[in-house]
C-alpha positions as a LaTeX table, in Angstrom:
\begin{tabular}{lrrr}
\hline
Residue & $x$ (\AA) & $y$ (\AA) & $z$ (\AA) \\
\hline
Met1 & 0.00 & 0.00 & 0.00 \\
Ile2 & 2.73 & 2.50 & 0.94 \\
Glu3 & 4.62 & 1.84 & $-2.34$ \\
Tyr4 & 1.46 & 2.48 & $-4.36$ \\
Thr5 & 0.71 & 5.65 & $-2.39$ \\
Leu6 & 4.21 & 7.07 & $-2.88$ \\
Leu7 & 4.31 & 6.31 & $-6.61$ \\
Ala8 & 0.81 & 7.70 & $-7.10$ \\
Gly9 & 1.90 & 10.76 & $-5.16$ \\
Leu10 & 4.88 & 11.17 & $-7.48$ \\
Leu11 & 2.66 & 11.03 & $-10.58$ \\
Phe12 & 0.23 & 13.53 & $-9.09$ \\
Gly13 & 3.18 & 15.60 & $-7.88$ \\
Leu14 & 4.47 & 15.92 & $-11.43$ \\
Tyr15 & 1.02 & 17.01 & $-12.54$ \\
Phe16 & 0.70 & 19.59 & $-9.76$ \\
Ser17 & 4.14 & 20.88 & $-10.74$ \\
Leu18 & 2.63 & 21.67 & $-14.12$ \\
Val19 & $-0.42$ & 23.20 & $-12.43$ \\
Gly20 & 1.71 & 25.72 & $-10.52$ \\
Leu21 & 4.48 & 26.23 & $-13.08$ \\
Gly22 & 2.85 & 28.98 & $-15.11$ \\
Leu23 & 1.75 & 30.89 & $-12.02$ \\
Asn24 & 5.28 & 30.88 & $-10.60$ \\
Leu25 & 6.81 & 31.90 & $-13.92$ \\
Ile26 & 4.51 & 34.93 & $-14.17$ \\
Phe27 & 5.19 & 35.97 & $-10.59$ \\
Gly28 & 8.92 & 35.47 & $-10.96$ \\
Val29 & 9.15 & 37.68 & $-14.04$ \\
Met30 & 6.56 & 40.36 & $-13.30$ \\
Arg31 & 5.93 & 40.13 & $-9.54$ \\
Ile32 & 2.21 & 40.13 & $-10.15$ \\
Val33 & $-0.24$ & 37.78 & $-8.45$ \\
Asn34 & $-2.45$ & 36.09 & $-11.04$ \\
Leu35 & $-5.55$ & 35.10 & $-9.07$ \\
Ala36 & $-7.16$ & 34.07 & $-12.37$ \\
His37 & $-4.59$ & 31.30 & $-12.87$ \\
Gly38 & $-7.01$ & 28.53 & $-11.94$ \\
Asp39 & $-9.63$ & 29.97 & $-14.25$ \\
Phe40 & $-7.28$ & 29.81 & $-17.22$ \\
Leu41 & $-6.64$ & 26.18 & $-16.30$ \\
Met42 & $-10.40$ & 25.68 & $-16.16$ \\
Leu43 & $-10.77$ & 27.23 & $-19.62$ \\
Gly44 & $-8.06$ & 24.91 & $-20.94$ \\
Ala45 & $-10.00$ & 21.96 & $-19.54$ \\
Phe46 & $-13.25$ & 23.08 & $-21.17$ \\
Phe47 & $-11.39$ & 23.75 & $-24.43$ \\
Ala48 & $-10.26$ & 20.10 & $-24.48$ \\
Tyr49 & $-13.78$ & 18.96 & $-23.53$ \\
Trp50 & $-15.42$ & 21.11 & $-26.22$ \\
Leu51 & $-12.92$ & 20.12 & $-28.91$ \\
Phe52 & $-13.32$ & 16.42 & $-28.15$ \\
His53 & $-17.10$ & 16.55 & $-28.43$ \\
Leu54 & $-16.92$ & 18.72 & $-31.55$ \\
Leu55 & $-14.19$ & 16.93 & $-33.54$ \\
Gly56 & $-13.17$ & 13.97 & $-31.40$ \\
Pro57 & $-9.37$ & 14.45 & $-31.38$ \\
Asn58 & $-7.11$ & 12.81 & $-28.82$ \\
Pro59 & $-6.50$ & 15.14 & $-25.85$ \\
Leu60 & $-2.78$ & 15.07 & $-26.66$ \\
Ile61 & $-3.63$ & 16.97 & $-29.84$ \\
Ser62 & $-5.78$ & 19.36 & $-27.82$ \\
Leu63 & $-2.72$ & 19.92 & $-25.64$ \\
Phe64 & $-0.71$ & 21.54 & $-28.43$ \\
Leu65 & $-3.70$ & 23.49 & $-29.73$ \\
Ala66 & $-4.46$ & 24.79 & $-26.21$ \\
Phe67 & $-0.85$ & 25.87 & $-25.74$ \\
Leu68 & $-0.80$ & 27.83 & $-29.00$ \\
Leu69 & $-4.26$ & 29.35 & $-28.54$ \\
Phe70 & $-3.72$ & 30.56 & $-24.98$ \\
Ala71 & $-0.22$ & 31.87 & $-25.76$ \\
Leu72 & $-1.69$ & 33.91 & $-28.62$ \\
Ile73 & $-4.53$ & 35.21 & $-26.43$ \\
Ala74 & $-2.18$ & 36.06 & $-23.56$ \\
Tyr75 & 0.15 & 38.27 & $-25.63$ \\
Pro76 & $-2.39$ & 41.08 & $-26.32$ \\
Leu77 & $-3.96$ & 40.49 & $-22.89$ \\
Tyr78 & $-0.59$ & 41.31 & $-21.33$ \\
Phe79 & $-0.38$ & 44.69 & $-23.06$ \\
Leu80 & $-3.99$ & 45.42 & $-22.13$ \\
Leu81 & $-3.53$ & 44.75 & $-18.40$ \\
Val82 & 0.04 & 44.44 & $-17.18$ \\
Pro83 & 2.08 & 47.52 & $-18.22$ \\
Arg84 & $-0.13$ & 49.82 & $-16.14$ \\
Leu85 & 0.25 & 47.47 & $-13.18$ \\
Leu86 & 4.03 & 47.44 & $-13.43$ \\
Ser87 & 4.17 & 51.24 & $-13.47$ \\
Ala88 & 2.04 & 51.52 & $-10.32$ \\
Arg89 & 3.47 & 52.07 & $-6.85$ \\
Asp90 & 2.22 & 48.72 & $-5.53$ \\
Pro91 & 1.79 & 46.38 & $-8.53$ \\
Glu92 & 1.43 & 43.24 & $-6.42$ \\
Met93 & $-1.59$ & 44.54 & $-4.50$ \\
Leu94 & $-3.21$ & 46.00 & $-7.59$ \\
Ser95 & $-2.66$ & 42.74 & $-9.46$ \\
Ile96 & $-4.56$ & 40.87 & $-6.74$ \\
Ile97 & $-7.57$ & 43.15 & $-7.25$ \\
Leu98 & $-7.38$ & 43.15 & $-11.06$ \\
Phe99 & $-6.92$ & 39.41 & $-11.55$ \\
Phe100 & $-9.53$ & 38.59 & $-8.93$ \\
Gly101 & $-11.99$ & 40.57 & $-11.04$ \\
Leu102 & $-10.77$ & 38.80 & $-14.17$ \\
Ser103 & $-11.27$ & 35.47 & $-12.39$ \\
Gln104 & $-14.90$ & 36.31 & $-11.69$ \\
Val105 & $-15.48$ & 37.36 & $-15.30$ \\
Leu106 & $-13.95$ & 34.16 & $-16.70$ \\
Glu107 & $-15.98$ & 31.99 & $-14.33$ \\
Ala108 & $-19.20$ & 33.80 & $-15.28$ \\
Leu109 & $-18.46$ & 33.39 & $-18.99$ \\
Ala110 & $-17.74$ & 29.68 & $-18.49$ \\
Val111 & $-21.06$ & 29.26 & $-16.67$ \\
Ile112 & $-22.86$ & 30.98 & $-19.56$ \\
Gly113 & $-21.08$ & 28.82 & $-22.10$ \\
Phe114 & $-21.05$ & 25.43 & $-20.38$ \\
Gly115 & $-23.51$ & 25.60 & $-17.49$ \\
Thr116 & $-22.83$ & 24.62 & $-13.90$ \\
Ser117 & $-22.84$ & 20.82 & $-14.28$ \\
Glu118 & $-19.67$ & 18.80 & $-13.79$ \\
Arg119 & $-18.13$ & 17.44 & $-16.99$ \\
Ser120 & $-15.57$ & 14.71 & $-17.62$ \\
Leu121 & $-13.75$ & 12.84 & $-20.38$ \\
Pro122 & $-13.24$ & 9.06 & $-20.69$ \\
Gly123 & $-9.98$ & 8.00 & $-19.09$ \\
Gln124 & $-9.36$ & 5.59 & $-21.97$ \\
Leu125 & $-8.53$ & 8.53 & $-24.22$ \\
Leu126 & $-5.04$ & 8.61 & $-22.72$ \\
Gly127 & $-4.47$ & 4.87 & $-22.92$ \\
His128 & $-6.24$ & 1.57 & $-22.34$ \\
Gly129 & $-5.54$ & $-0.65$ & $-19.38$ \\
Pro130 & $-3.26$ & $-0.09$ & $-16.41$ \\
Val131 & 0.41 & 0.90 & $-16.63$ \\
Gln132 & 2.84 & $-0.98$ & $-14.39$ \\
Ile133 & 5.48 & 1.08 & $-12.58$ \\
Leu134 & 7.84 & $-0.74$ & $-10.19$ \\
Gly135 & 5.35 & $-3.54$ & $-9.78$ \\
Gln136 & 2.36 & $-1.26$ & $-9.14$ \\
Asn137 & $-0.55$ & $-0.74$ & $-11.55$ \\
Phe138 & $-1.77$ & 2.77 & $-12.31$ \\
Pro139 & $-4.31$ & 4.21 & $-14.77$ \\
Ala140 & $-2.68$ & 5.03 & $-18.09$ \\
Ala141 & $-4.05$ & 8.57 & $-17.85$ \\
Trp142 & $-2.01$ & 9.17 & $-14.67$ \\
Ala143 & 1.19 & 7.98 & $-16.32$ \\
Thr144 & 0.56 & 10.01 & $-19.48$ \\
Ser145 & $-0.20$ & 13.15 & $-17.47$ \\
Gly146 & 2.91 & 12.66 & $-15.34$ \\
Ile147 & 5.15 & 12.21 & $-18.38$ \\
Ala148 & 3.64 & 15.22 & $-20.17$ \\
Ser149 & 4.08 & 17.33 & $-17.01$ \\
Ala150 & 7.72 & 16.29 & $-16.74$ \\
Leu151 & 8.26 & 17.26 & $-20.39$ \\
Ala152 & 6.67 & 20.66 & $-19.71$ \\
Val153 & 9.14 & 21.21 & $-16.86$ \\
Val154 & 12.02 & 20.29 & $-19.20$ \\
Phe155 & 10.64 & 22.76 & $-21.75$ \\
Val156 & 10.64 & 25.57 & $-19.18$ \\
Tyr157 & 14.17 & 24.63 & $-18.10$ \\
Phe158 & 15.49 & 24.89 & $-21.66$ \\
Tyr159 & 13.54 & 28.10 & $-22.20$ \\
Leu160 & 15.08 & 29.72 & $-19.13$ \\
Tyr161 & 18.61 & 28.31 & $-19.21$ \\
Arg162 & 19.39 & 27.35 & $-22.81$ \\
Thr163 & 17.95 & 30.15 & $-24.95$ \\
Arg164 & 18.82 & 33.80 & $-25.38$ \\
Leu165 & 15.23 & 34.73 & $-24.55$ \\
Gly166 & 15.59 & 32.73 & $-21.35$ \\
Tyr167 & 18.72 & 34.67 & $-20.37$ \\
Leu168 & 16.83 & 37.91 & $-20.90$ \\
Thr169 & 13.88 & 36.55 & $-18.92$ \\
Arg170 & 16.10 & 35.63 & $-15.96$ \\
Ala171 & 17.70 & 39.08 & $-16.12$ \\
Val172 & 14.25 & 40.63 & $-15.74$ \\
Met173 & 13.49 & 38.22 & $-12.89$ \\
Val174 & 16.64 & 39.21 & $-10.98$ \\
His175 & 16.31 & 42.99 & $-11.32$ \\
His176 & 13.67 & 44.73 & $-13.42$ \\
Glu177 & 15.23 & 48.21 & $-13.35$ \\
Glu178 & 18.72 & 47.00 & $-14.27$ \\
Ala179 & 17.24 & 45.02 & $-17.16$ \\
Val180 & 15.62 & 48.20 & $-18.47$ \\
Ser181 & 18.87 & 50.16 & $-18.11$ \\
Thr182 & 20.79 & 47.60 & $-20.18$ \\
Gly183 & 18.39 & 48.01 & $-23.09$ \\
Ile184 & 16.30 & 44.86 & $-22.67$ \\
Asn185 & 12.79 & 45.20 & $-24.06$ \\
Val186 & 11.23 & 44.27 & $-20.73$ \\
His187 & 7.63 & 44.36 & $-21.93$ \\
Arg188 & 8.34 & 42.07 & $-24.86$ \\
Val189 & 10.19 & 39.59 & $-22.65$ \\
Ser190 & 7.47 & 39.77 & $-19.98$ \\
Ala191 & 4.68 & 39.38 & $-22.54$ \\
Ile192 & 6.25 & 36.17 & $-23.85$ \\
Ala193 & 6.67 & 34.85 & $-20.29$ \\
Phe194 & 3.05 & 35.80 & $-19.57$ \\
Gly195 & 1.94 & 33.90 & $-22.66$ \\
Ile196 & 3.95 & 30.82 & $-21.71$ \\
Gly197 & 2.56 & 30.98 & $-18.17$ \\
Leu198 & $-1.07$ & 31.05 & $-19.30$ \\
Ala199 & $-0.39$ & 28.43 & $-21.97$ \\
Leu200 & 1.07 & 26.08 & $-19.34$ \\
Ala201 & $-2.07$ & 26.59 & $-17.25$ \\
Ala202 & $-4.18$ & 25.62 & $-20.27$ \\
Val203 & $-2.05$ & 22.51 & $-20.85$ \\
Ala204 & $-2.58$ & 21.51 & $-17.21$ \\
Gly205 & $-6.28$ & 22.04 & $-17.82$ \\
Val206 & $-6.27$ & 19.52 & $-20.67$ \\
Phe207 & $-5.25$ & 16.84 & $-18.15$ \\
Ala208 & $-7.61$ & 18.07 & $-15.42$ \\
Pro209 & $-10.56$ & 15.80 & $-16.36$ \\
Phe210 & $-8.27$ & 12.77 & $-15.98$ \\
Met211 & $-6.35$ & 13.83 & $-12.86$ \\
Leu212 & $-9.05$ & 15.69 & $-10.94$ \\
Gly213 & $-12.01$ & 13.53 & $-11.95$ \\
Ser214 & $-14.30$ & 16.24 & $-13.32$ \\
Ile215 & $-14.32$ & 19.88 & $-14.33$ \\
Thr216 & $-16.68$ & 22.73 & $-13.53$ \\
Pro217 & $-16.61$ & 26.52 & $-14.08$ \\
Ala218 & $-16.27$ & 27.00 & $-10.31$ \\
Met219 & $-13.07$ & 24.96 & $-10.01$ \\
Gly220 & $-10.78$ & 27.93 & $-10.68$ \\
Ile221 & $-10.51$ & 29.26 & $-7.12$ \\
Asp222 & $-9.60$ & 25.85 & $-5.68$ \\
Ile223 & $-6.95$ & 25.33 & $-8.36$ \\
Thr224 & $-5.50$ & 28.77 & $-7.69$ \\
Ile225 & $-5.21$ & 28.03 & $-3.96$ \\
Thr226 & $-3.59$ & 24.67 & $-4.69$ \\
Ser227 & $-1.17$ & 26.36 & $-7.11$ \\
Phe228 & $-0.14$ & 28.87 & $-4.47$ \\
Ala229 & 0.44 & 26.07 & $-1.98$ \\
Val230 & 2.68 & 24.31 & $-4.51$ \\
Ile231 & 4.77 & 27.33 & $-5.43$ \\
Val232 & 5.10 & 28.64 & $-1.89$ \\
Val233 & 6.42 & 25.27 & $-0.72$ \\
Gly234 & 9.03 & 25.21 & $-3.50$ \\
Ser235 & 9.85 & 28.90 & $-3.59$ \\
Leu236 & 7.76 & 31.82 & $-4.76$ \\
Gly237 & 9.39 & 33.35 & $-7.83$ \\
Asn238 & 11.49 & 30.29 & $-8.72$ \\
Pro239 & 9.70 & 28.44 & $-11.55$ \\
Leu240 & 11.78 & 25.28 & $-11.27$ \\
Gly241 & 11.27 & 25.20 & $-7.51$ \\
Thr242 & 7.66 & 24.43 & $-8.40$ \\
Val243 & 8.73 & 20.85 & $-9.17$ \\
Leu244 & 9.80 & 20.27 & $-5.56$ \\
Gly245 & 6.61 & 21.87 & $-4.26$ \\
Gly246 & 4.47 & 19.82 & $-6.63$ \\
Ile247 & 6.03 & 16.52 & $-5.63$ \\
Ile248 & 5.72 & 17.32 & $-1.93$ \\
Tyr249 & 2.10 & 18.31 & $-2.45$ \\
Gly250 & 1.29 & 15.24 & $-4.56$ \\
Ile251 & 2.78 & 12.77 & $-2.10$ \\
Ser252 & 1.16 & 14.56 & 0.85 \\
Leu253 & $-2.20$ & 14.51 & $-0.92$ \\
Met254 & $-2.02$ & 10.78 & $-1.63$ \\
Met255 & $-0.93$ & 10.04 & 1.94 \\
Met256 & $-3.79$ & 12.05 & 3.37 \\
Gln257 & $-6.37$ & 10.56 & 1.00 \\
Thr258 & $-5.16$ & 7.10 & 2.00 \\
Tyr259 & $-4.84$ & 7.51 & 5.77 \\
Leu260 & $-6.71$ & 10.73 & 6.67 \\
Ser261 & $-9.22$ & 11.15 & 3.86 \\
Ser262 & $-11.48$ & 13.51 & 5.81 \\
Trp263 & $-8.57$ & 16.00 & 6.08 \\
Ala264 & $-7.45$ & 15.86 & 2.45 \\
Asn265 & $-9.32$ & 19.02 & 1.38 \\
Leu266 & $-7.44$ & 21.01 & 4.03 \\
Leu267 & $-4.02$ & 20.10 & 2.65 \\
Pro268 & $-3.36$ & 23.26 & 0.57 \\
Tyr269 & $-4.16$ & 25.47 & 3.55 \\
Leu270 & $-2.13$ & 23.36 & 5.97 \\
Leu271 & 0.90 & 23.45 & 3.66 \\
Leu272 & 0.59 & 27.21 & 3.16 \\
Ile273 & 0.36 & 27.89 & 6.88 \\
Gly274 & 3.12 & 25.44 & 7.74 \\
Ile275 & 5.67 & 26.65 & 5.20 \\
Leu276 & 4.96 & 30.33 & 5.95 \\
Leu277 & 5.52 & 29.72 & 9.66 \\
Val278 & 8.64 & 27.57 & 9.28 \\
Arg279 & 10.32 & 28.90 & 6.12 \\
Pro280 & 8.52 & 31.87 & 4.52 \\
Ser281 & 10.95 & 32.01 & 1.59 \\
Gly282 & 10.12 & 28.42 & 0.58 \\
Leu283 & 12.36 & 25.37 & 0.60 \\
Leu284 & 14.52 & 26.79 & $-2.21$ \\
Gly285 & 14.33 & 30.40 & $-1.08$ \\
Arg286 & 18.07 & 30.78 & $-0.53$ \\
Gln287 & 18.89 & 29.73 & $-4.09$ \\
Val288 & 16.41 & 32.31 & $-5.42$ \\
Arg289 & 18.09 & 35.15 & $-3.50$ \\
Arg290 & 21.47 & 34.15 & $-4.86$ \\
Ala291 & 20.29 & 34.09 & $-8.47$ \\
\hline
\end{tabular}
């Protein structure tokens, strides 16, 4: 039982790494708090649901389409919303207000478009039969989601550490004003990071019907809270620290669902309170300050 729980926690941990990755990337680059993050994930989930029932493609195809679509939408959305925030005296506080309002708008539009009923997709779309990992059998959808999430993390790593755009992005993350003074087009770099962040949320949404069981327009707020728990545990502002936070969250969730199921819904709040009391900078906070 414990082996199954730990391996299941690892698979879910990889998925929750993807769930929080875009949120942490946006905060790390722009220092804005995207409270609509979960709602963009929800829209990605409904995009996959709608596309499947309209054309019937495999969700893995929807994954690439969702990434491209949300990246394209996010680029003009950035220039509509973010530059004014960044020029304000307290952009973090204003971003909380602005993106909370955006969250409510997106949820209302989703209710109008899809109703309030829970929706789901057949798990067999991501593979038939169980997948054996170290002698334990898991649904193929879990394994596929875990692998895709790991590949998304690798993509972000290469983007940040192996491309010229990534070097510019990390320069903006370290010191915004110095990046401006060296001639970096900060808004262009930030807009691309914003687009990648929202696109990653949409990709996580494609797997939501398989990993979370069902989707609903009201799921955004819970996903946002879970995402904050994941990135705070790893380190707020360090995108790759999200992996550590996601794995810790995934294993903790599986352990609680197995042994303390009645407490499982409290896990995001317990992790947030615990890490803020013990290590407010997150488990990788020191490495972020040295960057």
